[in-house]
C-alpha positions as CSV (number, residue, x, y, z in Angstrom):
1,X,-0.1,-0.2,0.3
2,X,1.3,3.6,-0.6
3,X,1.9,5.0,2.8
4,X,5.1,6.7,3.7
5,X,6.5,6.3,7.4
6,X,4.1,9.4,8.9
7,X,1.2,7.9,7.6
8,X,1.9,4.1,8.4
9,X,2.7,5.6,12.3
10,X,-0.7,7.3,12.6
11,X,-2.5,4.1,11.0
12,X,-1.0,1.7,12.7
13,X,-3.2,-0.6,15.2
14,X,-6.2,1.0,13.5
15,X,-9.6,-1.2,12.7
16,X,-10.6,-2.1,9.1
17,X,-13.7,-4.1,9.1
18,X,-14.2,-6.5,5.9
19,X,-18.1,-7.3,4.7
20,X,-18.8,-10.2,2.6
21,X,-21.0,-13.6,3.2
22,X,-17.9,-14.8,1.3
23,X,-15.1,-16.1,3.1
24,X,-13.2,-16.7,0.1
25,X,-13.8,-13.1,-0.7
26,X,-12.6,-12.2,2.9
27,X,-9.8,-14.0,2.6
28,X,-8.4,-12.2,-0.4
29,X,-9.2,-8.7,1.0
30,X,-7.4,-9.7,4.2
31,X,-4.2,-11.3,2.3
32,X,-4.3,-7.9,0.0
33,X,-4.6,-5.7,3.1
34,X,-1.7,-7.7,5.7
35,X,1.5,-5.9,6.3
36,X,0.1,-2.5,7.7
37,X,-0.1,-3.4,11.0
38,X,-3.9,-2.9,10.5
39,X,-6.6,-4.5,13.0
40,X,-8.8,-6.7,10.4
41,X,-12.1,-6.9,11.6
42,X,-14.9,-9.7,9.7
43,X,-18.2,-9.9,9.3
44,X,-20.1,-11.8,7.0
45,X,-23.6,-10.0,7.1
46,X,-24.9,-6.7,7.4
47,X,-26.4,-7.2,10.9
48,X,-23.2,-8.3,12.5
49,X,-21.0,-5.7,10.4
50,X,-23.3,-2.7,12.1
51,X,-22.8,-4.6,15.6
52,X,-19.0,-4.9,15.1
53,X,-19.1,-1.2,13.6
54,X,-20.4,-0.1,16.7
55,X,-18.3,-2.0,19.1
56,X,-14.6,-1.3,17.4
57,X,-15.3,2.0,15.5
58,X,-13.2,0.6,12.6
59,X,-11.4,3.3,10.6
60,X,-12.8,2.3,7.1
61,X,-15.4,-0.4,6.2
62,X,-15.1,-2.5,2.8
63,X,-18.7,-3.6,2.1
64,X,-20.4,-6.3,-0.3
65,X,-23.7,-5.6,-1.7
66,X,-25.2,-8.8,-2.5
67,X,-25.3,-10.6,1.0
68,X,-28.6,-12.3,3.1
69,X,-30.5,-10.5,5.4
70,X,-30.2,-6.6,4.9
71,X,-28.2,-5.8,2.0
72,X,-25.1,-3.6,1.8
73,X,-27.2,-0.8,0.7
74,X,-29.3,-1.1,3.6
75,X,-26.4,-1.6,5.9
76,X,-24.8,1.3,5.0
77,X,-27.8,3.5,5.5
78,X,-28.4,1.9,9.2
79,X,-24.4,2.8,9.8
80,X,-24.9,6.5,8.4
81,X,-27.9,6.9,10.6
82,X,-26.2,6.0,13.9
83,X,-24.3,9.3,15.4
84,X,-21.4,6.8,16.5
85,X,-20.9,5.2,13.1
86,X,-21.9,7.8,10.2
87,X,-18.3,9.3,10.2
88,X,-17.1,5.8,9.2
89,X,-16.0,6.3,5.4
90,X,-17.7,3.1,3.6
91,X,-16.1,1.3,0.2
92,X,-18.2,-0.7,-1.6
93,X,-17.0,-3.8,-3.0
94,X,-19.1,-5.6,-5.0
95,X,-19.9,-7.4,-8.6
96,X,-22.7,-5.1,-9.4
97,X,-21.6,-2.7,-12.3
98,X,-24.9,-1.2,-13.3
99,X,-24.9,2.6,-13.3
100,X,-28.0,2.5,-11.0
101,X,-26.2,0.3,-8.6
102,X,-23.2,3.0,-8.3
103,X,-25.3,5.8,-7.8
104,X,-27.4,4.2,-5.0
105,X,-23.7,3.2,-3.3
106,X,-23.0,6.8,-3.3
107,X,-26.8,7.8,-2.1
108,X,-26.7,5.8,0.6
109,X,-23.7,7.3,2.1
110,X,-20.7,5.1,0.3
111,X,-17.8,7.1,-0.3
112,X,-16.5,4.5,-2.9
113,X,-17.1,1.8,-5.1
114,X,-15.1,-1.1,-6.4
115,X,-16.2,-3.6,-9.1
116,X,-15.3,-7.3,-8.9
117,X,-13.0,-9.0,-10.1
118,X,-11.0,-6.3,-9.0
119,X,-7.3,-5.1,-9.5
120,X,-5.2,-5.1,-6.4
121,X,-3.6,-2.0,-6.9
122,X,-6.9,-0.1,-7.4
123,X,-8.1,-1.7,-4.0
124,X,-4.9,-0.6,-2.5
125,X,-4.5,3.2,-3.8
126,X,-8.7,3.4,-3.0
127,X,-8.1,2.2,0.8
128,X,-5.2,4.2,1.4
129,X,-6.9,7.4,-0.1
130,X,-9.8,6.8,2.2
131,X,-8.0,6.0,5.5
132,X,-5.6,9.2,5.0
133,X,-9.3,11.3,4.7
134,X,-10.4,9.9,7.5
135,X,-7.9,10.3,9.9
136,X,-7.3,14.2,8.5
137,X,-11.3,14.1,9.1
138,X,-11.4,12.4,12.8
139,X,-8.2,15.2,13.5
140,X,-10.3,18.1,12.4
141,X,-13.6,16.9,14.5
142,X,-11.2,16.4,17.5
143,X,-9.6,19.8,16.9
144,X,-13.2,21.5,16.2
145,X,-14.5,19.6,19.5
146,X,-11.4,21.0,21.5
147,X,-12.2,24.6,20.1
148,X,-15.5,24.4,20.7
149,X,-15.0,24.0,24.1
150,X,-12.1,26.7,24.4
151,X,-15.0,29.1,22.9
152,X,-17.6,27.8,25.8
153,X,-15.2,28.5,28.4
154,X,-14.0,31.9,26.7
155,X,-17.8,33.1,26.7
156,X,-18.5,31.9,30.6
157,X,-15.1,33.7,31.3
158,X,-16.3,37.0,29.5
159,X,-19.8,36.6,31.1
160,X,-18.4,36.3,34.6
161,X,-15.7,39.4,33.7
162,X,-19.2,41.7,32.5
163,X,-21.3,40.8,35.1
164,X,-18.3,41.8,37.7
165,X,-17.3,44.8,35.6
166,X,-21.1,45.7,35.6
167,X,-21.5,45.6,39.1
168,X,-18.8,47.2,40.9
169,X,-18.9,50.4,42.4
170,X,-15.9,51.9,40.5
171,X,-16.1,53.5,37.2
172,X,-14.5,50.8,34.1
173,X,-13.8,50.9,30.8
174,X,-11.7,49.3,28.0
175,X,-9.4,50.2,25.5
176,X,-8.3,48.1,22.6
177,X,-4.8,48.0,20.9
178,X,-5.8,51.5,19.1
179,X,-6.7,52.9,22.1
180,X,-10.1,52.8,21.7
181,X,-12.7,52.0,24.3
182,X,-14.3,48.7,23.7
183,X,-16.1,48.4,27.0
184,X,-17.4,50.6,29.5
185,X,-19.5,49.9,32.7
186,X,-23.1,51.5,33.6
187,X,-21.1,53.7,36.4
188,X,-18.9,55.1,34.1
189,X,-21.6,55.6,31.4
190,X,-23.7,57.5,34.0
191,X,-21.3,59.7,35.4
192,X,-20.4,61.1,31.9
193,X,-23.9,61.1,30.8
194,X,-23.9,58.6,27.7
195,X,-25.0,55.1,27.3
196,X,-22.2,52.9,26.4
197,X,-23.0,52.4,22.8
198,X,-21.8,56.3,22.3
199,X,-18.9,55.5,23.9
200,X,-17.4,52.4,22.0
201,X,-15.4,53.2,19.4
202,X,-13.9,56.9,20.9
203,X,-10.6,57.7,21.7
204,X,-9.1,58.5,24.9
205,X,-8.5,62.3,23.6
206,X,-12.2,62.4,22.8
207,X,-13.4,61.6,25.8
208,X,-10.8,63.4,28.4
209,X,-9.4,66.5,28.7
210,X,-6.2,65.9,28.9
211,X,-3.4,69.0,30.3
212,X,-0.8,66.9,28.8
213,X,-2.1,64.5,25.9
214,X,1.3,63.7,24.9
215,X,2.5,62.1,28.4
216,X,-1.0,61.5,29.7
217,X,-2.0,59.0,26.5
218,X,0.3,56.5,27.2
219,X,-0.1,56.4,31.0
220,X,-3.8,55.8,30.2
221,X,-3.6,53.3,27.5
222,X,-0.8,51.7,29.3
223,X,1.4,48.8,28.1
224,X,2.4,48.1,31.5
225,X,1.2,45.9,34.3
226,X,1.6,45.2,37.8
227,X,3.7,47.7,39.7
228,X,4.7,49.1,36.3
229,X,1.4,50.2,35.7
230,X,-0.3,53.4,36.4
231,X,-1.6,54.2,39.6
232,X,-3.2,57.2,40.7
233,X,-3.5,59.2,37.6
234,X,-5.8,62.0,37.7
235,X,-8.0,62.5,34.7
236,X,-10.8,65.0,33.4
237,X,-13.5,63.1,31.6
238,X,-15.5,65.2,29.3
239,X,-19.4,65.0,30.0
240,X,-21.9,64.3,27.1
241,X,-23.4,67.8,26.0
242,X,-26.4,66.1,24.9
243,X,-27.3,64.9,28.8
244,X,-28.9,67.1,31.2
245,X,-25.9,66.6,33.9
246,X,-24.0,68.8,31.3
247,X,-25.6,71.8,32.7
248,X,-24.0,70.9,36.1
249,X,-20.4,69.7,35.2
250,X,-18.6,69.8,32.1
251,X,-16.1,67.1,33.4
252,X,-15.5,64.5,36.2
253,X,-12.8,63.9,37.4
254,X,-11.7,60.6,38.1
255,X,-8.1,58.9,39.9
256,X,-7.1,56.3,37.0
257,X,-5.7,52.9,37.8
258,X,-4.6,51.3,34.2
259,X,-3.2,47.9,33.6
260,X,-1.8,46.4,30.2
261,X,-3.9,43.2,28.7
262,X,-1.4,40.9,26.9
263,X,-2.1,37.5,25.7
264,X,0.5,36.0,28.2
265,X,0.5,36.3,31.9
266,X,2.3,39.0,33.8
267,X,5.1,36.9,34.7
268,X,5.8,35.7,31.3
269,X,5.0,38.7,29.0
270,X,8.1,41.0,29.8
271,X,10.4,38.3,29.4
272,X,12.4,38.4,25.8
273,X,11.6,36.3,23.3
274,X,8.2,35.6,23.8
275,X,5.1,35.2,20.9
276,X,3.3,38.2,22.6
277,X,0.2,40.4,21.8
278,X,-0.6,43.9,23.3
279,X,-4.7,43.1,23.7
280,X,-5.2,46.8,25.0
281,X,-5.7,48.2,28.5
282,X,-8.0,47.8,31.4
283,X,-8.8,51.5,33.3
284,X,-10.3,51.7,36.7
285,X,-11.6,54.6,37.9
286,X,-12.0,56.1,41.5
287,X,-13.8,59.2,42.9
288,X,-11.0,61.2,44.0
289,X,-11.2,61.8,48.2
290,X,-13.6,64.8,49.1
291,X,-11.7,67.6,50.5
């Protein structure tokens, strides 16, 4: 079989299921596939094939059509209808060569079709192709499952974070890497007379009255964390001119704590030669002490 060492390693110990009611045909296929470190399972009818497939989860099924009891087409349909076996590729190997049978084989879920009497090289080539595809599809499904789980965990963490941010008594907003607001909690919005949607996308310079922009913008949109972050920076934030509170005050002063957010933990992000990405800044705003 045309398999390089990498594929042989991936396929070692995998199970192939041979289904044919004629033992001599099974023996021919078994000898043909020997020497590739496969586990070979055998079924002499469709009912047994279904039970074995559910149990051993073969990587590939080679299936005859004309068998006593349920034929190969119905066997394929039932396998494709079950969650635990629907992903298993099925190659039909049969003496039926009319176009109706070939079409029927694909319609019921088969992935390939080989006519008897078959050429050994053709069978080996088709089996190798389907085995490779089966492995790649299995790896893709497993990767997608891991990504789905990670996405669920990220969504849960985001929801917890957002609930905490929205409930705290301090003002909070987040900046992206371009220094634009991507989140603002109710406390911060209410103090300036904005809805969150009105603040999203605004830059620091648009929402703050900065006495020294060149110095203060890097402090608000800091990339630093821990002791090197921004602490106690006094900033005047602009009140919404369309809000009723603008008649009472034009600015709201906060003491700002700002922390850089990275895709790595703080104890790693400042080391050299790390594959890091700056995600933005988290700003926490507290009311200054009353005089």
